[in-house]
C-alpha positions in Angstrom: 0.2 -0.2 0.0 1.0 3.5 -0.6 1.6 6.6 2.7 1.5 9.0 0.0 0.2 10.5 -3.9 3.9 10.4 -4.6 4.7 7.2 -3.9 1.2 6.0 -5.1 2.6 8.2 -8.6 6.2 6.7 -8.5 4.4 2.7 -8.2 2.1 3.0 -11.3 4.8 4.8 -13.6 5.9 1.0 -14.8 2.9 -0.6 -14.1 2.0 -4.0 -16.3 -1.2 -4.6 -14.5 -3.4 -4.4 -17.8 -2.7 -4.4 -21.3 -2.8 -0.7 -21.8 0.6 -0.5 -20.3 1.3 -2.4 -24.0 0.8 0.8 -26.0 0.6 4.0 -23.6 2.4 7.0 -24.1 1.8 8.5 -20.9 0.6 7.2 -17.4 -2.5 9.3 -16.4 -2.7 9.8 -13.2 -4.8 12.7 -11.8 -5.0 16.2 -11.1 -6.4 18.9 -8.4 -6.6 18.9 -4.7 -5.2 16.2 -3.4 -6.8 17.3 0.3 -10.3 17.1 -2.0 -12.9 15.1 0.1 -14.4 13.6 -3.3 -12.3 11.9 -6.0 -13.9 11.6 -9.5 -12.3 8.3 -11.2 -13.2 7.9 -14.7 -12.5 4.3 -16.6 -9.7 3.5 -18.8 -7.6 6.7 -20.8 -8.5 7.5 -24.1 -5.7 8.8 -26.7 -6.6 12.6 -25.8 -5.7 11.6 -21.8 -2.7 9.0 -23.0 -1.6 12.0 -25.4 -1.4 14.5 -22.7 -0.9 12.8 -19.3 -4.3 14.2 -18.0 -7.5 12.9 -17.4 -10.7 13.9 -19.0 -9.5 16.1 -22.0 -10.8 15.7 -25.6 -14.3 16.3 -26.1 -16.2 15.4 -23.5 -14.2 17.6 -21.0 -15.8 20.7 -19.7 -13.8 23.2 -17.8 -15.5 24.7 -14.5 -13.3 27.5 -13.3 
């Protein structure tokens, strides 16, 4: 188990637990407030997420600022 976000991110850098690792360009770890009370977890990353290394990007992304 991981104790910090940094440990978790480092731990998935070379993850090979599913077939996504065979073609990925980047890991898609996440972004945002690491102290938040709510976390959104998406499905496997699509092409836009893989290219940018960011979650929830591409046609369906809506920005609330």
